N, C-alpha and C positions, 0 to 999 in steps of 0.2 A: 558240512557247513550248513547252517539253517538260517533263513532270512525271515524276519518278522515284518508284517505290514501294519502300520499304525495309521489311524484316521484322526486328523486334528482339525477342530473347528474353533471358531472365535471364542477366546477366553475360556476354553475348556481344556483341561489336562487330558492326556491320552491314556486310555486303558490298554493294557496288554495282559498277557497271561501272568505276568509277574508283578503288576502294579498293586500295591497294598494300601495306598492313600486315595481318598476321594479326590476328584478334580478340584472342587472348591477349596478343600484344605490345602492342597499343593499350590494352587494359584495364589491364594491369599498369603501363604508363607513366603512365596517368592517375592511378591510385590512389597511385602512389609519388611522383609529382612535383607533383601538384596540391594546393596548400595549402588549397583550398576544400572538399575532400572528405575523408571519413574512413570507416573501417570499424569504429569504436568504437561499441558500443551505449550508449545513455543509458537511465537509469531514468526511468519516468514514474510519478507518484503520484496517487492519488485517495483522499480521506477522506470516508467516509459517516458522519455523526453522527446520533444518534437524533432530534435536532431542532437548531434553530439559535438559539433563545432559551431562556435558563435563568435560574433564580433561584439566588442564592447558597445554598450548602448542598446543591445537587443534584450529581449526577455527569454528566459528559459521556461517554456511551457511544459508542464508535466502532468502525468496521471500516476498515482501510487496505488498499488494493490497490496492488501494485507490479508494473509490466509493463515488458517490453523496448520500447525506443523504436520499433524498426522494425516489429515484428509485433504489438504489443499482447498478446503471450502472457505469462502469469505469469512473473515473474522467478524462476528456480530458483536463482540465485546469491546473491540478497540474503537475509541472515539478520538483520543488525543494523539495525533500523529505529528511528530516534530521533524521538520525538514531543515537540516543543518548544512550550511554552505561553508566550505573550507578553501583556504588559499593554496597556491602551489607548495608553500612551506607547511601545509596541513594545520594552519592556524585558523581558528574559528572567525569567520567574517560575520555571519548572521545566523539566527535560529528563529524559525517561524513555526507557529502552531496552526495546523489545519484540522478541520473536522472530518473525521472518517465515518462514513455511513455505510453499513453492510459491506465492509471490506474495501471501500473505494474512497479516494480523496483526489482532488485535483487543484491546480493553482499555477502560479508563476513566480519566478525569481528575477528581479531586475539586475542587470549587469551594468554597473556604473561606468560612465564613459572613461573614467581615469584608471580603471583596473589595468594592471600590467598583464601582458600576454603570458600564457602558461597553462599548465594542467590544473584544473580546479576539481573539487570533490563535493558531491552531494551525498549526504548520509541520512537515511530514514531511521527513525528510532522512536521508542515509547518508553515510559517510565518502567513498565513491567519488563521490557526487553533488556534493561540494564542488568537484570539477574543473569542473563545468558550472553550478553555482548554479541548477539547476532546482528543482522541488519543487511542492508543492501547499500554498498558504497559504489557510486557511479562516478567515473571520471569523465570530465568534459574538457574540450580544448577551447580556450578563449584567445582570440586574436585581437590585436589593438589596431584600430583604424589609423592611428597616428604613427605607427611603427612601419617602416618600409623594409623591403627586402631587395637584394641584388639579383635574385633568381627570377625565373619566369614560370608562370602557371602553364603556359603552352607546352612546356617540356615536362610531360608526365611519363616517367620511366619506371620500369620494373627491374629491381635489382635482386640478386641472390642474397638471401638473408645471412649467409656465412660471411663473416668479417675477415678479410684476408690479413689484416694487421693484428689479429688476435691469435695467439698460439692455441692450437687445437688441444682440447682437454676432454677426451671421451670417457664417459662413465656408463656402467651397466648395473642396474639394480634388479633384484629378483623378489618376486612376490608369490610364495607358495599358496596354493588353494587352502583355505581354512587356516592360513598362517602356520601350517604344520607340514613338515616333510617326514613321512613315515617310511621306515626301513623295510625293504623287501615288498613294497607296494608300488603300484603305478601312481605317480604323482604328477599333478598338473601345476606347472610353474609359469607364471606370467613374468614378463621382463620389460624394462624400458631402457632405451639407449639415448643418451644426450651428449651433445657437444657444447660445453660451457652453458649447461642448463637448457639448451635449446634442443627439442626433440629432433632426431635425425633418422633417416632410413639407412639401415646397414644390415649386413649379413655376417654369418660366421658358422662355427661348428661347436658341438659339445664333445669333449674328449674325456675318456675314462683315465683318471690320473694314475691308476694302478697298472693299466695295460698299454696306455698311450693310443688306444684305438679310438676312432671317431664313432660315437654312438648315434648321433643324429645331427642334422643341420637346421639352421633357423634363419629367419629374416624378419626384421621389424617392418611395420607399415610406415606411411609418411608421417605419422604422429609419434614415431619412435617406440611403438608398443608391439609385442608379440607374445607367443605362448609356445612352450615345449612340454612334451609328455615323456617322462623317464621312469622306467622300472628301477627304483633306487636300491642297488645292491653293491655300490662302490662309492668313491669320491669323484666329483666331476668338476671340469673347468670349461668355461665358455671362452672361445677364442674369436675375437672380432678381426675381420679382414678389412682394413681401411686403407684404400689406395695403395695396396701392396704391402702395407705394414700390419703386423699382427699384434694384438693387445689382449692379454688374458685376464679373466675375472673368475674367481672361485665361486661355485654354486654353494648354497647353504648345506650344512651337514644334516644327515638324516637322524631322526630320533628312533629309539627302539620301541617306544610306546607313544600312543597318541590317537586322536580321532580326526578323520577327514569328513567334512560335510560338503556335499556337492549336489548340484541340480541334475536330475536325470534328463538326458537330452531327448530321448524318445518318449513322448508323452502318450499314454494309452487312452487318456480322456482329455478332450479339449478344454474342459472346465476345471481341470485339476493340474496342480504343479506338484510333481513328486520329488522329494528330497531324499538323498541317500546318506546314511551315516555309516562310514566304513572304519574298521580298525583291524588289528591283527590279534593272533591268539594270545600273545604275551599280555597285551592290554586287556583283553577280555578276562583273562585269568586274574589279573591284578584288580579289576573292578567288579569281580563276580558278586552278584546279588546286591550291588550298590545301585541306588536310583539316581540317575542323572536327569537334569532338567534342560530341555531344549526350548528356548524362548524366541519367538518371532517378535521382532521389535524394529524400530527405526530411531536411531540416535538415542536409544535408551527408553523410548516410549513403547511400553509393552502392549502387545495385541493378542498373542496366543501363547499358551504354555503347554508343553508336552512332557510328560514324565516317562522316562524309559529305564526299565530295570535291566541291567546288563547280565547276560548269561555267558559263562565262560566258553560255551560251545557255539556261540553266535558271534560272527564278526561283521555281519551286514544287517542294517535295519532300513526300512523304507517308511517315510512319513508323507502322507498326502494332504495337501492344503487345497481347499477350494479357492479358485482365483479371486472370487468375490470377497474372500476374507483376507486377502493380502493387501499390503499398502500399494497404492498406485505409484509406480516408479521403483525406487530402491527399497529393498527389504534386507534385513540382517537377521541371521540365526546365530545365537550364541549358546553353547553347551556349557552348563555349570555343573560342578561336582557337588557333593553333599555339604561342602563348606561354603557354597555360593561363590566359588572361585571360577572364573571363566577358563576353560581348557581348550576350547576351539571356537572359531568364529568364521562365518561365511556370509557374503553379501551377494545379492543377485538382482537382476532387473525384471520387474513385472510390467510388461508393456501397458501403458495407460490407455484408456479410452478417451482421447481428446477430441475436440471439435474439429470437424473437417469443413473447411470454408471454401466456397467458390465465389469469386468476384468477377463480374462481367459488366461490360458497358451496356446501358439501357438506351440512352440517347445522348446526343451531344449538340451543342450550339457553338457559335463562334468563340464565346468566352466562358463556357461552363460545360460540365459533363455530369451526367447522372449515372451512378453505378448501382447495380443490383447485388446485394450480399445475400447469399443463399447457404444455409446450413445443410450440408449434404447428408450427414448421419442423424439429423433430426433429434438432437439431444435437447436438454432444457434451454430456455431462453438465456441469453448471455449479455454481458456488458463489455463493450470494446472501446479501445482508444486507437486512434488512427492518425499517423503522421503522413501528410501529403507533401511530397517534395518533387522537384523536377527529376526526370530520369537520370540526368547527368550529374546529379548531386555528388559532392565529395564531403558533405557535412554530416553524414550519418555512417558511423563505422560498423553498425550491426553486430556488435560483440556481445550483446545481451538480449535475451527475450524471456518471456514469462515462463516458458516450459523449462528451459535450462536453469533459470534462477530459482524456481520452486522445486524442481524435481532432481536437480543435480548439485548445484552450487553449495547448498547448506551441508552436504554430506561428504564432499570430496576435498582432498588437499589440492593445492595449486598445481596445475598440470604444466604450465608454461605455454599453453595454447588455448585458443578460444573454444569453450565448450559448445557455444552456439555453432561455430564453424564445424566442429566435429559432429554434432547432432545432425546438422543439415546434410553433411556429406554422407553420413552413414544411414540417414533416414530413420534414426533411432532403432536400428536393427538390434535384436536382443543379444546376439553373439558379440557384436561390437560393443554394446553397452556393458555386457558382463566383463569383457576384457578391460574396459575403462575403469569399472568399479573395482576390479581386482587389483589394479595398479595404483589407484588413487583414493581408496576409501579411507576416510578419517578414522582415527581411534575414537571410540565412544567415551563421552565424559563420565566421570564418577560423581553421582549426585549426593551421596552420603545421607544427611538428615533431611534434605529437601525432598519431601514426599508429597505435600499437598500445597494448594494455593496459599494457605495461611503461613506456610514456612518460608515464602519468598521474602527477601529483604526489601525489594522495591515492589510496591503494590500498584495495580492499575490505577490510572487517573482518568476521570471523566469531567470535562469542563475545567473551568478555572475557579480560583478561590479568592474571595475578598474577606479579609480579616482586619479587625481594628479595635479601637477602644473609644469610649465616650467620656466627655466631661459635661456634667450637668449640675445645676444648682440643687436639684433634688437629691437628698441623701439616700433615700430608699428607692431603688430602681428595680426591686424584685418583681414588680408587675408590669414593668415597661417592656416595650418591644421595639425592634428596629425594622424599618421598612426600606426596602431597596426596590427602585423602579427604574426602568429604562424603556422609553418609547421606541427607540431604535431597535432594541432587541426583544421587544414584546415580553418584558419581564415585570412582574409585580409580586414581590415576596415579603412576607412579614415573619420574623423569627424572634423568639425571646432572647434576652441577653444570656451570655455564658459567663458564669461567675458574677462578679459585681458590676463590671463595666465593659466587658469584652463582647464582641459580636462576631459572627462568622457565617458567611454564605458560601457554600461549595457547590460543585457540579453546575456552575453557571455557564450557559452558552452565550458568552459575551464576545461579540466581534470587536476587533481592534483596527483602527481607532473609533470608538464611540463614546457616548456619555451615559452616565447613570446618576441617580440621586439617592441620598440617604436621609432619613428623617427618624427622629425619636418619637414614639407614640406612648402616651400614658395609658392608664388602665381604661380610660373612656374612649381610646382610639384617637385622641386629639394630638396634634403635632406640638411638641414642646421645644423650647430653645435648648440647643446642645451643640457642642463642637465635636468633630470627629477626627480621629487620627487613624490613617489607613496603613497597615503594615505592607511591606513590599514582597511578601512571599505568595505570589499568585499561583504557583504550582511547585510541586516537589521536584520535578524533573529539572536537571541542569545539564546542558550539553557539555561535552568535554572541550576544554580550551584547545587541546591538540588532538587531532584525529588519531586514535590508536587502534582502530579496527583494521582488519586486513583489506588491502586494496589490491585486487587481482591485476596481474600483469600478463600481457598476451604477446606471443610471438607468431607472426604470420608464417605458417609452416611452409618451408621451401622457398617462398618468395615474399618480398614486401614491396608495396607500392609507395613511391616517394613523390609528393607533390611540391613543386617549386613555384613560388608565388612572385608575380611581378606586380609592381605598384599600380599599373594601369588596370589591373583586375580587382584591386582592393575596394570594397564598398566603403562609402563614407557616411558619417552621420549627417543628416540634413541640418544645416544651420538654421537657427531661428531668424525670422525676418525682423529687421529693426524698423519700427514705425516712427513716423514724424511725430513730434510733440503737438498735441492738440489741447484746446481748452474746452472743458465741458461745463455748461451752466445748468444748474438744477435748482428746484425749489426745495426748501427744507420742510420735511413732513415729520410729524411725530410717529413714534413706533406704532401707536394704536391706529393712526390713520393708514399707515402702510399695511398693517395686518388686515385691517378692515377691507381695504381695496383688494388685497389678494383674495380674501374670502369671497367678496362680491364677484370677482372675475371667475371664480370656480363654480358659483352657484347659478344654475339656469334660472331665467325669469327673475333676475335679481330685484326688479322693481316690486315684486310681490313678497320679497323676503326681508326680514329684519335681522341684521347681524348684531350679535351680542358678544362683546369682548369681556370676559370675566375679570373682575377686580380681585387680584390674588390676595390682597390684604384683607378684603372683606370676607372672602370665602376660603381662608386658610383652614386646612384640615377637613374641608367639606368634600363630599363625594359628588359625582355627576348627577345622580338621581335627585339629591337634595337641591342642587343648583337649578335643575329643570323645573322644580316646583315654584321658583321665584320668577319665572318668565311669564309674561302676559299671554293668555290664550292657550296655556299648557296646564293640563291637569294630570297629576300622577296618582295612580292607585297601586299600592304596594302592600304585600304581605311578606312573610319570612322567606319565601322561595321565588316569588315572581313579582314582576312590575309591568304595568301597562301605562303608556303615555297617550293620553286622550286629548282631543281638540275640544276645549271648553267653549269655543265660539260656535259650535254646532256644525252642521254639514256645509261644505263649501259648494261652489258652483260645479255642476256636473254630477252631483250626488243623486243617486236614485232614491235616497231615503228622505223622509220629511219629518217635521216635528222637532223635538228637542233632543233627539238621540245623539249622543256624543260618539264620534267615530275615532278610531285609533290613528295616530300619525304614522306615516311611513317614515322610518328613521334610517339615516345613512351614517355610518361611521367611517370617516376617511374615504367617502364615496362608495363604500361597500354596503349594500342593503342588509339590514338585520331581519332575520326571520322571527326573532323573539326579542322583545324589549328587555327581557331578563339578562341579556348579554351585557347590558350597561351596568349591572351590579358590580361593585368593587372597584370601578374606575374612579381615580382620585382627580380632583380639579386641577392640581398642579401639573397634570399632563395634558390638559385641554387648552387649546388656543382660542377657539371660538365656537359658538352655536348660532346657526341661522334658522329662523322659524318662518315658514311659508304657510300660514293657516288656511289659505284658499286652495293650495295645491295647484295653482295655475301653472301651466307648462308641463304638467306630468300626466295629463289625461285621466283616465278612469283609475289608474293606479295611485294617483295622488288625491283622490276624492276626500280623504280624511285630513289632508294637509301633509306637509313634508318638513322634516327637521334634518338639517345637516350638521353633524358634529365633526370638528377637525381637531386632531391631536397635534401636539407640538413636534411635528416631524422636522428633520433638518431643513428640508425644502421650504416648509411653511415658515419657519422661524429664522431663516437666513437673514443676517444683518439686522435682526430685531433685538434690541436690548431687552425690552420688556421689564415688567415689574415682577420680581420673584419673591417668594416667601423667604425671608432671611433665616428662617429656622430649618430650611432644607438645604443640605450640602449637595452641590452639583460637582461631579468629578469626571475627569476623562480617564479612560482605561489606559493603563501603562503596559498592559499585556493582554492578549486574547487571541481569538481565532482570526487568522488572515482570511479575508473574503476573496475568493477567486473571481476573476473576470469571467463573465458568462460567455462572451464571444471572442474568438481569436481575432487579434488585430496584428497586421504585419508591422514589424518594427520600422521605425523612422530611418530607414537606410536608403542611401542613394547608390544604385548599381550603375557603374559607368558604362557598361555594355551588356549585351545579351549573354555573353559567355559567363560573366561574373554572376549574373542573376541565376543562370542555370546551375552554377556550381554551389552557390551559398544560400540562396533564398529558401523560404518556406512558403509553399502555396497555401496550405491550410493545416489546421490542427483541430481534431475532433476528440475531446476527452471522454465524452459519454455518448456512445452510439449503442442503442438497445437492439439486439439481434433477436428477432422473433423466429422461433424454429418452425412455425407453421405457415408463415406468409412471406412474400417477397419483402425485402428491406431495401429501400431506395435512399441514396445519399447523393445530393447535388453539390458539386464542388465548383467554385469559380476558378477556372484554369488560367485566365488572363492570356498571356502570350504563349503559354506552354502547350505544345502538342502532345508530348509524352510525359507521363507522370509515374512516380513510384510511390507505393503505399507500404508502410510498415505497420502491421496490425498486431495488437496484443489484446487478450481478453480472457474472461472466465465466466462460468455460470455458478449457480447456487450449489451445485453438486461437486464443485472442485474440478470440473473438467476445463481444460485450458485450450486456448487457441493462439497460435502464432503463424503469421503468413506474411511474406513479402511478395507484392504483386506489382508488375509493370503493366501499365495501360497505355496503349498506343491509340490516341483519340481518332475515331473515325467519324466524319461528319455525316449526319443523317440526311 
C-alpha cells in the first residue's frame, strides 16, 4: 500500500504525480460548473441586548453586529439593517431601519405598557439577506406589570428537566464520519441519545448481530453525544440500558465502496492541519486514473481546491493545509467525482484566535466603579458592547453570544441545548467541537445558477429612496431639475427629471422623523411653481408579516431553574404626576420678533450686532452669497471657485492695520467657525433663518478684528413654534420612513422597584453599546453602581480582523 502526501494552499489545486490539469484550470472549472459551490458572501448577524427579560414600559437596548460569512470580519457593505419585532404569535409588530457602519449598529425598541406578557422575537435582516433567509432571531421575555401571579419569587427552586407525566421515548441517531460507513475498515461513528428530543446521558453496548457478541461499550456525555470506533465486518446493533430496561437501535449498513475523510489526530507541524483520505482496494480499482476534487469550503463558499488522481494501488492520501488558510471555526471538505457529484464530506473545527480579555477593578467610590479592560493577547483594537446588571439578576439568560452565533449557529442544525452553554463548559475544546459538528452539521445548500452578486434576486440597499412625479404649467421640462434639501439631515441634492415628470433620489441618509423640501428648478436655477406627488416605496425591503425563520429552542441539560414571582416583587411603571390647572398670561409676539429675540440671545455682544431676518418672498430662489451682498457693511468678492466676505466699513477697533484696507469677516455657521468662506457656496436661502452682522467685532477680541457674521440655519430648535413665511413653490414634507436615530446615552426605564430584591433581580445598571478597546493601552470604563455592591458584565465584541470576544465577568466592588 502506498501513501501520497499532497500540499494544498489557498485557491490552488494540488499537484501530485498523476495530476494532468493545471491548478487554475481545475479551480475555475469547479467554481463555474459545480452547483454545490459559490463565491457569494453571506451576511451573519448577532444581536446583543442589555438583558433578555423585560417589563412592559421598558426599552430593549441593543447592539447589532454584521459580519462576512467567510471571514467573520465586519461587513463594510451593509448599511441598511432592519430590526423587526414580532409578537408571541410571531406576527409583525414593528420594523425599524438602523444605519450600520463598519459592521455595527445600535438602538432601542420601546415596549408599550399595554403589551401582553409572553415570548417576543427580534429579527435582524437586510434586503440582500432575503436571498438566503439567514439572520439572527432572538427571543425575549416580556412581563406585564399589571398582571399578577400567585407564586413567590423568594422560592427559587431547581427541578430535574425530566417530566414525570410524559412517557419516555428514547431515540438514538448515528452519524458516520464523512457520512460514509466503509466495509472492512475502521469507522468512526458519532451518536446522539435523546428522550423526547431532550439530550440525555445514557450507556449501552454494541452487539454483533451475527454472533451475538458484545463488540464494545459506549456512554454519552451530559449533552447526549458520544462516539464509537468499529472495524466494520458485520452488522451491528446498539443496545441502550435505561433503568434496567434495554432498547435496541440498528447501526447503519456498511458500503462496499466509498471514501472516508478524517483529520489526522497527531499533527507533525503546529502550523499545519493534516487531512487523511482513506478508501479500500475495491474503490481504488473502480476510480483508477480518475481525478477527484477535494474542496475546502464553508456552507458552499469555496476557499481551496485540491485535485487528486486515484491510483488503484493506493488507498491512503494525505493533504496538508496551512492553518492560516483554513476558515476560523468550522471547515468542510467535500470530495467530488468527475461529474461534480459529492461522494464524501467531512467537517471539522479549526480553533479560532479570539480576543482574550481581562477585566479588573481600578478604583471605586460609594456610587461608582472604574474598571480596566485589558486585551491579553494584544490583537487589533476592538469594539465592544457591555451589559451591566446586578450580580443576582435573573433577567439575562445568557443563551447567545457572538462567538457561538458567528462560528456555530449558521452551520449547525438545532441541537436541543444551548450552544453557548456547551461552548462555555467545554472551553471550545477541539475534540468536543468536532463531536458537536459531526452530530449537528447542516447539509450544504445547492446554489445552482446563483454564482455572482448580479445573480441575486434581492440586491443590497443603501439608504432610503424618495420617488415621485411633478405637475407644472411648463410643458417642456427637459432642462428642469428637482432639488431636495434637508437641514436636519445635512442634505442638498439636485437631479434632472427621469422621463417627462418623474424624479428619484436614492441612497438618502434620511433620519425618521425629520423634514425635507422639494423644489423644481428651471434651466436658470430659479425655483418655479410646481406640485409634487411622492410615491410610498421608500425601500424595496419588506419584512415578513409572519416570522418564518427558525427560532432556536433550548433545554437546560439535566436541570432547569424555575422562578416563581410574587406580586410584592413586581416592578411598577411610575405614574405621571397630575398637576393643578394654572392660567398662564403672555404677550402676543410675531414670528419674526420671536425669531429675532432667539438670535439675539445666541449672539454675544448683541448690542453691536444687527440681526437680519430674510424675506423669503423677496429672496425666493436666491443663494446665501447673493443675500450677503444686500447687507450693509458687507462686501462679497467671488469667482467661480471661491468667495471672500469682506468688511466694507474698514478696520474695527482693536485692529492693528490702518488706512482703507478691508479685512475679512470671521464667519460662523450655526456657531461653527468657517475656515474658508467658500463653504457658503451652494447654500440656498430657504434653509437660512437669520444673519447677524457685527462689523466692529466687539466682544471677540483680536479674532474679531475684521468683524463677525453669524449665520443660523432653520434647525428644529431655532424654528420651534415659528410659523414663518415660506416660499409657496417649495414643498415641505415629513419623512414617512427612514433611519431610526439611537439614543446616545442609556437611561434607566421609568420603573419603580418596590424593594431591593426586586431591583437586584430585574434592573439594568448600565448599557454601553460602543466601547472601543485599545490593544496597546489600558481601557477604563466608569459605571454608576448606585446601591449595588456586586455587578455582572456580559461582554461581546469584535475587531476588524474578525476576531471575536465574549466574556461574562462578576465584579465584587471593593472600596478604595
